[in-house]
N, C-alpha and C positions, 0 to 999 in steps of 0.2 A: 127908230129903231127898234125893234115891235119888244116890248116887256118881255122879260125873262123871266121862261115860261109860266109859274102864278105863285098867288099868294102864298100860299101851302106851301109848299115848295120852303118857303123864302121863314115861313116859322118854320118849320120843323128842322132847321138851320139853328134857327135863334135856341131851339126849344133844344136841340144833341147838341147847340155850345153850350149853356150854364147845366149839362150835365160829365160836361166831357171831363176827362181824371189826370190834373193836375205831372207833367213830367217831371220825375229827376235820376239821375246815380242812383245808385251801390254803394258806387265807392266814389273817394277821393283822387288825387294826382296826389306829389308830395311838389315845389315850388325850386326850384337849383335857381342857384347863381352866377349864372357864365357869359358874358361876355355872346355877341351872337352879330355873328359874322355872317357879309352878306350871302346866301344861296345863288347859288349857277345851279340849271340847269343843263345835261348834255345833251348835244344836237342830236337829231334824231337821223335812224341811218336814211342816203338820202335816195340807196338802191330798190325800196318798198313801194311796191306796182300802185299808182298814187290813183284818187277817186275825188270827179270836180263835186264841184259844187255845186250845194242845189242854193236856186237864187233865182227870184222875177226879177226879169229888170224893173225900175224906173223910168229910165233912159230911153237911150240909141238900143239897141238888140249887137249882141256879139256874135260877132262870124261864126258858124260851125264847127264844130275843137273836132279830133280823135278824136277815135277810141282811144281808155286811158294813159288820154291827153292829158295836161293842167292847162287851167283854159279860165282869167283872173274875173275876181267880182267886178259887180257893175257899180258902177256908184260910188263906188272904195273915197273911203276918205284916209282908207292907211295903204303901209305896202300888199300889193297882192299877195292874199288867199289862194288856197287850193285846203276843197276837201277830199277822202279817202273813202272806200267804200268796202268794206271784209267779203271773205270768200266764206261762207257763209252756210257750215253741214248743221241739219238738224238737230237735232237734241236726242240723244236716246233715251228712255228712262225717267221720262219728265217728269218734277210732281207731281199732283195733283191740284189743280189750280179753281178753288168753289168756284162760284161766280159774285158778279161787280161787288159792293156796292152803287144805293138806286143813285143814280146821277140827276140835277148833282146834289153834289155829296160835302155837306161843313162841318163837323164839329168845332171849331172854330172861325169866330167872324172874320180874318182874314183868309183861310184859303179856298181854294174854288176849284172842287174835283167836279169839273162838268162837262165830263166826256169820257164816254166808253172808251174800253177795247177799240182799234185798227185792226183786227186777228182777234179770229175764235179763243178764250181759253183752253182748244182740244191744244193748241202746242205752246211752248216754253214761253210762258211772258215776262221774261227779265232781256231786258237792252242786252244788244253784244253787250259789252262788259266794257271790250277796249272803244268803242262807235256810242258814247251818253255824251247824253248836250255839253259843247262845251269842251270837249276832250280836246287833247294835241297833238298824234300820236308821229305826227312823222315828219315835220319841222317848226321850227317856234311859228312861225304862224302859220297856221297851220289849225283850221275854231271848227270842230260837226256843230250844228244847227238845230237838227237832233235826233230821234232817239230811231234805231235802225233796228224792227227785232225780228226774230229767225219766224220764220214760216216756208215751207218746201214752194217749190213753182205748182203754179194753178188752186192755193189755197186764198182763199173770199177772202176780201178786201174789203172791211165793211165803216160807212157811215161814225161818226165820231160823236156827231150832235146831228140835231136840222141843223138843215140849210141848204141854198143854194151855189149849186156847182158854178162858179166866177169859172175852171178849164174843164179842161177834159182830150189827152190827148196828148204827144208831144207836145214839144217845145217850147217847152216851161221855164224855160231859165232864158233859152235866147229869144223867145216871143214869137216865133215862125213855126204855124205849123205845123211848118213840113219839112221841116230838121227835122230827119226822123237822126245825127246821129245825135242830137242833145243830152247833155248829162244827168237831166232827168228820167231819160225813155218815158217809157209811156206815166204820164202821172193828170194828178184830179184835184181839184184846188176846192174849199166848201167855202166859203162867208155865213156863217152860224146868222139862227134867228136870233142869234143874242146876245150879249158883252159882257161887257166888264168895265166897272166905273166910265160908265162910257163913252165904250170903243169899240170898236168891232172886235171878233175875231175869228181865226181863217188855219183852215188845221190843211194841209200837207203830204199827198199817198202820192210815190214818188218808185218807179224799177215797174210799172206792173207791167203783165205778160198782157193783160185784158184791157181795156176802158169798156166798160158798160149803161154808161150812162153819159148825157150832153151837157150843153154848157144852158142854162136857163134850168135845168128839172130843179125839185126841192127833191130836195131826201130828207127821207127820219133816220132817229138814229136806230144802229146796226142795219138797211140798206147795201144793197151788195155793193160794190160799186165799180168792181172788175173783177179778177184771178193780180196774184202775187208770181212776181215776175224777177228776170233779174234786166231788163231792155235801158243799155242807159250804157254811161259807166260806169259800171260793178262788178265785182269778179264771183255773183255766186245772186242766186234766188233768196231775198230779203226783203220789208219790205221796207223804206229809210218816208218817218212818219216825222211834219213840224207841226207849231200853236206857234201863232203871229199873233199881234198886238197892235190893234189902230189901224196901221198899216202894212196889204198884202207886198212884204217886200223883205231880204232876208237880214236887213240890221235891227227888224224889226222880230224874231221871232223868242222865250220862253221857252221857262224848259217844259219838257210834256208829263216829262214823270209827279211836276208840280200840278196838274191842268187832269188826268188822266186816274178816275177812279182806278183805288188800289183794289184786287179779291179780297171776299169776304174775311177777317180774324189777320190779314196783312196791314201794315205800316210804312214809313215812310221817313229815312230820316234824311233830315236837312241840315247842311251844318257851315259855317264861316270860321274858315281855318287861317290863320297867320303869322307871320314870323312877332317875335319877340315886340316892337319894333312896333307893330300896329298893321306892319305894309303885310295886303292879300298875298299869301304862298300861292303860285301859277302851276297848271301840271303838278299836283302833288302826292301823292301816294299818302289813302288812302284802308285798313284796311280792319274785316272786320270777322268776325267767327260767334258760330250759335252757341249758346252756355250747353244746348240738349244737343242738338245734334249734331253737332262740331263743324258743320257747315262753314269754311269758309266765300269771306266775299270779294271785292279791290274796288275801288273807285281812285279815280282821278280828281282833282280840285280842276275848275273853269283853267281856260287857258284864256285872259290876256285884254283878244280883240274880239267883233262882234260878238258876244256873249250880256245877256240885256236877264239880272235877278232880278229874281221880286222885291218890290218897293218897300215887302216887311219884313220878309225874315236877312233880303241882302244879301242870300247865298251866293260862296261859289264851291256846292258841292251838295250833288242828293245821290237815295239810295235811293229805288223804291222798290216794294215789289217782295218787303221783307217780311217772316210769319212774325207774328208777333211775340215775342217771349224777349229770354235776356239775354245779351251780350255782350262780348268783351269791344271797345275799339281800341284801336292800336294805328297811334300816328307814329311815325318813326322822324324823333326830332335828331340836326345832328347829333346824331350817335346814342342820342339815347331814345331810349321806344315806350312813350308816352300811353300808358294803355289807363283800361275805363269798366266801371261795368254798366251801362244803360241800358233800360228798356224801351222796346217796341212796341206800343202798342195799341188795337187790332181799330185801324182804320181815320189811326192821326200823325199826325209830322211830331216828330221827337227832335228834339233843337239844343242843336248845341253850337259850342263857342274853344276856340280853341285856338290859345293866343302866347303861342313860343314857352321859351319857362314858365310864363306863367301858368298855362299848365287847360284845365276848362274850367266853362260855363255853364252853365242848365237856363240859365237868365232869359224870359222870351224879349224878343226885343219890343222896347216902347210902342206904344197907340202913334203911331205916326198923323205929324201936326194937318197932311196937306192930303187925298182924297186922290191924288193923281196917281193910275197904273204905270 
C-alpha cells in the first residue's frame, strides 16, 4: 500500500489535535429512578416500496432481480436483508454551503475525515434523513449500508479521493457486467491510494446515469466519474455512497459521515445511545434543534445488523453537516423527554453518550488498547 498522502499532512493533523478545544454540554439532565422495561420497536409498514441492498458479492453471483423486488444479500450470516432507496426531490432554497475543510482533516488523533464530498457543494449536502447509515425504515432486518445524497439527474459524480477504479458499469451487486437489472444500476468502485490502520479503503458510487471511467483508470480527488441518475432499483435520482474498510464487501462498510470532510464552519454529532441497563437502543429517534436558527434535525440510531461502528467512538448514531453553534438535544425515553444543550464546534466531532435514566455523559472514550480498525 502506498504511504498515505505525505508527512506534512500528519504533522498538520497532530498540530491541530493539540489545538482542539474540549467539547462539553452547557446544561445537565436530572436522574430519575424508575424501572426500565424492555422497549419494542413497532414493525414497519410492509407495503412500502422496497429498495435493494447494495453489495459486492464475495462468492457466488446472484440471479438478476426484477426492479423493486427484494434480493437476498450475498454471504449472509444472519437472516436475509434488503435495502430500499427513496424518491428524491431536490430541495429548493438550500442553504449556502462553504467549501469543505481540506482533506485529510483531523483535529483528533482518532478522526479520519479523509474524503471529499462525491457531489458538488452547490447541491444540498445533507444525506436524505431516512437513508443515513444503519437506518431501519421498512422492516426489522432492512439495513442501509451507506448514505443517499440528493442531487438532480445529470449532476457530476466526483471521486472522493485518489485511487484506482476497480468497478465501472452494471452488475456490481451480481458480479455480471451484462446484468442490466442489477440493483446498483450503473456503479463505480474505487480502491484508494491510502488506507487506515494498514487496511485498504474503498468508496462506492451507485445509481449513476452515466459512467465516464474504466476499470484500471487512476482518479484524483474530485475527478468526474460520471453523472447522477436513477439506474438500478430506485425510485428517483440520487447518489448512494459507501465507504468500505479492509475488504470491498457489504459486511465491511463504515459510516461515510465519519469519513467525508465537513464544510468549513460545520461539525459532526456522534453518540452512543443505550438503555439504563447499558444495552444499545436500536433504530431509536434522536432530535436536535439549533437555538440560533430554530432549525430542527432528526436521526435514528443504527439498526442491529450489517453495520460497523468506529472502533474508537463505538457510536450508534451520527448526524453530520451541522453548522457550528448551540443546540438542544432531545432523546425521548419511556415517556420522558431528556434534553440537554450541547455545542457543535467547527471541523470537529462532538461526542455524547446517553444511558436511559442515568442521562447524558460527554466524556470521550478511553484510548483504545489496540490499533485495529
